[in-house]
C-alpha positions, -999 to +999 in steps of 0.1 A: +188+020-258+207-002-283+194-036-294+223-054-277+216-035-244+179-044-246+186-081-251+210-081-222+184-069-197+165-098-181+136-099-156+129-128-133+110-137-102+126-164-080+120-177-045+141-165-016+143-184+017+154-173+052+132-142+053+116-135+087+107-098+088+108-064+070+145-060+080+153-092+061+135-078+030+155-046+033+188-063+036+182-086+006+170-056-015+200-035-004+227-061-013+210-068-046+208-031-056+244-027-047+254-055-071+269-044-104+244-052-132+213-054-110+189-027-122+160-034-098+153-057-069+119-061-051+114-087-024+079-099-014+080-111+022+045-128+021+053-147-011+090-152-003+100-141-038+122-115-053+118-098-086+151-089-102+158-069-133+195-073-143+220-069-171+230-104-181+261-090-198+274-079-163+260-105-139+241-138-141+217-155-117+244-177-102+264-146-093+232-129-079+225-161-058+260-158-044+255-122-033+222-132-015+239-162+001+266-140+015+239-119+031+226-150+049+196-159+026+191-183-002+179-176-037+163-206-054+175-205-090+161-233-112+189-254-127+178-249-163+177-211-158+213-211-144+225-233-172+210-211-199+229-180-188 
């Protein structure tokens, strides 16, 4: 892996709202994993969080939030995180 590729990969855990059951978890994980630039997505129903590993050269958290919103859920992205991308 090149140095620029390594620095483009980011990992974050952010809250997600609107989850009610395991089907919700599966839906959010599915739409995230189909998103170009998202390497991994793991949703925790009990904690209402999602851990995302993504390539910031291809997608940012604002774009990821939009994908989740279109699926009917809301990703809570801290303002300072979104602005630093």
